[in-house]
C-alpha positions in Angstrom: 11.5 19.4 16.7 8.2 20.4 15.0 6.5 18.6 12.1 3.5 19.5 10.0 1.6 16.5 8.8 -1.3 17.0 6.5 -4.0 14.5 5.6 -5.7 15.4 2.3 -8.8 13.4 2.3 -11.8 13.1 0.0 -13.9 15.3 2.3 -11.6 17.0 4.8 -8.1 18.4 4.8 -6.3 18.3 8.2 -3.1 20.1 9.2 -1.4 18.8 12.4 1.5 20.7 13.9 3.1 18.5 16.5 6.2 19.2 18.6 8.4 16.6 20.2 10.0 17.9 23.4 13.5 17.1 24.6 12.0 14.7 27.2 10.3 12.7 24.5 6.8 14.1 25.2 4.6 15.7 22.5 2.6 18.9 22.3 -0.2 19.5 19.8 0.3 23.0 18.6 -2.4 23.0 15.9 -4.9 20.4 14.6 -6.9 22.3 12.0 -9.6 20.7 9.9 -11.3 22.2 6.8 -14.1 20.7 4.8 -12.9 20.8 1.2 -15.0 18.0 -0.4 -12.2 17.2 -2.8 -14.0 14.1 -3.9 -17.2 15.8 -4.9 -18.5 14.4 -8.2 -15.5 12.1 -8.5 -17.7 9.0 -8.5 -19.3 10.1 -11.7 -16.7 12.3 -13.4 -13.4 10.6 -12.3 -11.7 14.0 -12.0 -11.4 16.8 -9.5 -13.8 19.6 -10.4 -12.6 23.1 -10.7 -14.7 24.1 -7.7 -13.1 21.4 -5.6 -9.6 22.5 -6.6 -10.5 26.1 -5.8 -11.6 25.0 -2.3 -8.4 23.0 -1.9 -6.3 26.0 -2.8 -8.1 28.2 -0.4 -7.4 25.6 2.3 -3.7 25.5 1.3 -3.5 29.3 1.7 -4.6 28.9 5.4 -2.5 25.9 6.1 0.6 27.6 4.7 0.1 30.5 7.1 -0.2 28.0 10.0 3.0 26.1 8.9 5.0 29.4 8.6 3.7 30.7 11.9 4.9 27.6 13.8 8.3 27.5 12.1 8.1 23.7 11.5 11.2 21.7 10.7 9.5 19.1 8.4 6.4 19.3 6.3 4.6 16.4 4.5 1.2 15.7 3.1 -0.5 12.5 2.1 -3.4 12.2 -0.3 -5.7 9.3 -0.1 -8.7 7.7 -1.8 -9.8 10.7 -3.9 -6.3 11.3 -5.3 -6.0 7.6 -6.0 -9.1 7.7 -8.2 -8.8 11.1 -10.0 -7.5 11.1 -13.5 -6.2 14.7 -12.9 -4.5 14.1 -9.6 -1.6 16.2 -11.0 -3.8 19.2 -10.4 -3.6 18.6 -6.7 0.2 18.0 -7.0 0.6 21.4 -8.7 -1.3 23.1 -5.9 0.9 21.5 -3.2 4.0 22.5 -5.1 2.7 26.1 -5.4 2.4 26.2 -1.6 5.6 24.2 -0.9 3.9 21.3 0.6 5.5 17.9 -0.3 2.8 15.4 -1.0 2.5 11.7 -1.7 -0.5 9.7 -2.9 -0.4 6.7 -0.5 -2.0 3.3 -1.0 -5.0 2.2 1.0 -2.7 -0.2 2.9 -0.3 2.5 3.9 -3.2 4.7 4.8 -4.5 2.0 7.1 -1.1 1.5 8.7 -0.7 5.2 9.4 -4.3 5.3 10.8 -3.7 2.4 13.2 -0.5 4.0 14.7 -2.3 7.4 14.7 -5.2 5.9 16.6 -2.8 4.6 19.3 -1.2 8.1 19.8 -3.4 9.0 22.7 -3.8 5.5 24.3 -2.2 2.2 23.7 -4.8 -0.5 23.9 -3.5 -4.0 24.8 -4.3 -7.1 22.9 -5.8 -7.4 19.5 -7.7 -4.3 18.2 -9.7 -3.4 15.1 -9.4 0.2 14.0 -11.9 1.7 11.4 -11.2 4.9 9.5 -14.2 6.1 7.4 -13.0 8.5 4.8 -14.8 10.3 2.0 -13.9 7.8 -0.6 -12.7 4.7 1.2 -12.9 2.9 4.6 -9.8 1.3 6.1 -10.0 -1.7 8.5 -6.8 -2.4 10.5 -6.6 -5.5 12.7 -3.7 -6.3 14.9 -1.2 -5.5 17.6 1.6 -3.0 17.0 3.7 -3.7 15.0 1.9 -6.7 13.5 -1.0 -5.5 11.4 -3.4 -6.9 8.9 -4.9 -4.0 6.8 -7.6 -3.8 4.2 -9.0 -0.8 2.3 -12.6 -0.9 1.0 -13.7 1.6 -1.7 -16.8 2.8 0.2 -16.8 6.2 1.9 -19.1 9.0 3.0 -18.9 11.1 -0.1 -19.2 8.4 -2.8 -21.9 6.5 -1.0 -23.9 9.6 -0.2 -23.8 10.7 -3.8 -24.9 7.1 -4.8 -27.7 6.5 -2.3 -28.8 9.7 -0.7 -28.9 12.6 -3.2 -31.6 14.3 -1.1 -33.0 14.3 2.4 -35.1 12.9 4.1 -34.3 9.6 2.5 -36.8 6.9 1.6 -37.0 3.7 3.7 -36.2 1.7 0.5 -33.0 3.8 -0.1 -31.9 3.3 3.5 -32.4 -0.4 3.3 -30.4 -0.8 0.1 -27.6 1.3 1.4 -27.4 -0.7 4.7 -27.4 -4.0 2.9 -24.6 -2.9 0.5 -22.5 -1.6 3.4 -23.0 -4.6 5.5 -22.1 -6.9 2.6 -18.9 -4.9 1.8 -17.8 -4.9 5.5 -18.7 -8.5 6.2 -17.0 -9.8 3.1 -13.8 -7.8 3.9 -13.8 -9.2 7.5 -14.4 -12.8 6.4 -12.0 -12.8 3.5 -9.2 -10.6 4.6 -8.7 -11.5 8.3 -8.3 -14.8 10.1 -11.5 -15.8 11.8 -9.8 -16.8 15.0 -8.4 -13.3 15.2 -11.8 -11.7 14.8 -13.0 -13.6 17.8 -10.2 -12.3 19.9 -10.7 -8.5 19.3 -10.3 -6.5 22.4 -11.4 -3.1 21.2 -13.1 -1.6 18.1 -11.7 1.9 17.7 -13.1 4.4 15.3 -11.2 7.5 14.1 -11.9 10.3 11.7 -14.9 12.6 11.1 -17.9 10.5 11.7 -17.3 9.3 15.3 -15.6 12.5 16.5 -18.4 14.6 15.0 -21.1 12.4 16.7 -19.4 12.9 20.0 -18.7 16.6 19.4 -22.4 17.2 18.7 -23.3 15.3 21.8 -21.0 17.4 23.9 -21.8 20.7 22.2 -18.1 21.4 21.8 -14.9 19.7 20.5 -13.1 18.5 23.6 -10.3 16.2 22.7 -9.9 14.8 26.2 -13.6 14.0 26.6 -13.9 12.5 23.0 -10.8 10.3 23.2 -11.8 6.8 24.6 -15.5 7.8 24.8 -18.0 5.1 23.7 -20.6 4.8 20.9 -23.0 1.9 21.3 -24.7 0.0 18.5 -28.1 0.9 19.9 -27.1 4.6 20.0 -25.8 4.4 16.4 -28.9 2.8 15.1 -31.1 5.4 16.7 -29.0 8.1 15.1 -29.3 6.4 11.7 -33.1 6.6 11.9 -33.0 10.2 13.1 -30.7 11.4 10.3 -32.5 9.4 7.6 -35.8 11.0 8.6 -34.5 14.5 8.6 -33.6 17.3 6.2 -30.0 18.4 6.1 -31.1 21.7 7.7 -32.6 19.8 10.6 -29.5 17.6 11.0 -27.6 20.8 11.4 -30.0 22.8 13.6 -31.5 20.1 15.8 -28.8 17.5 15.9 -25.9 20.0 15.8 -24.0 18.3 13.0 -21.5 20.7 11.4 -22.3 22.1 7.9 -20.3 20.2 5.4 -20.7 17.0 7.4 -24.4 17.1 7.8 -25.3 15.3 4.5 -22.5 12.7 5.0 -23.1 11.8 8.7 -25.9 9.3 7.8 -23.6 7.1 5.7 -20.8 7.3 8.2 -23.1 6.3 11.0 -24.5 3.4 9.0 -20.9 2.2 8.3 -20.1 2.2 12.1 -23.3 0.4 13.0 -23.0 -2.2 10.3 -19.4 -2.9 11.3 -20.5 -3.6 14.9 -23.2 -5.9 13.5 -20.8 -7.8 11.3 -18.5 -8.2 14.3 -21.2 -9.1 16.8 -20.0 -6.2 19.0 -22.2 -3.8 21.1 -19.9 -0.7 21.2 -16.8 1.0 19.9 -14.4 3.5 21.3 -13.6 6.9 19.7 -10.2 8.3 19.0 -9.3 11.7 17.6 -6.1 10.2 16.2 -5.7 9.1 12.6 -3.6 9.4 9.5 -2.0 12.7 10.4 -0.7 11.4 13.8 0.7 8.2 12.2 2.4 10.3 9.6 3.8 12.7 12.3 5.3 9.7 14.1 6.8 8.5 10.9 8.4 11.9 10.3 9.9 11.9 13.8 11.3 8.4 13.4 12.9 9.3 10.1 14.6 12.3 11.6 
């Protein structure tokens, strides 16, 4: 059986084609990411712009070809923070309908649940774990052990915070400090209010999924290598150094010298700040990277329903 699970995020759209073999094993046939920046300007205008919808449609043209090529049995897409905010979210629905892609706008809590199970696709970590998924318009925190999860979604993400704090690069020290303080406050408040304190003290692993951690490791390796990226480490010290490097650089330098992909280069600073501030709030020195995420959790859901 083959499924196509699509994650329509505020910055990236991802199409996963996953096959479940007769012996119960899985094969990744496709895992295609396109930077769409659907949430561009959403913080101010509250609607998807025509340009963003045009980029979304161009992406759907490519994804539809991939889906047809692999002859999948089930297709489903989920839309996240940007679609939850946009007053014209029906425009995205209409595009999905045009390309025969069933779509659902999911809550932050369901997004977090799918993220956790997707993060565990490649490796099951024992004990109590905290998964962080930094999106373009929200950040999900998921604490627990499968199947018992405590989830919380925070409306801070790479696109909306970059537009708010870092409209140009390099950034001023005062801008950087204000952004770091806000992000630490939001994360720390969520941890303190949403999760039992005795649980936070028992965390085994902090696991980061989505574009920021995987892009940092890809840039470090010089190539996207799923096997090398999964379960690799990012230390607090390393993240803080990268924050200072990115903050003091132009977007062009972030791309050319630090090898960050165009389309992520202006967002990588906020994402890196979020990761570093989370570790500070938890009193942890490192996190592990997973290339899993919403699309893998959704694929597992589709298989179980079948």
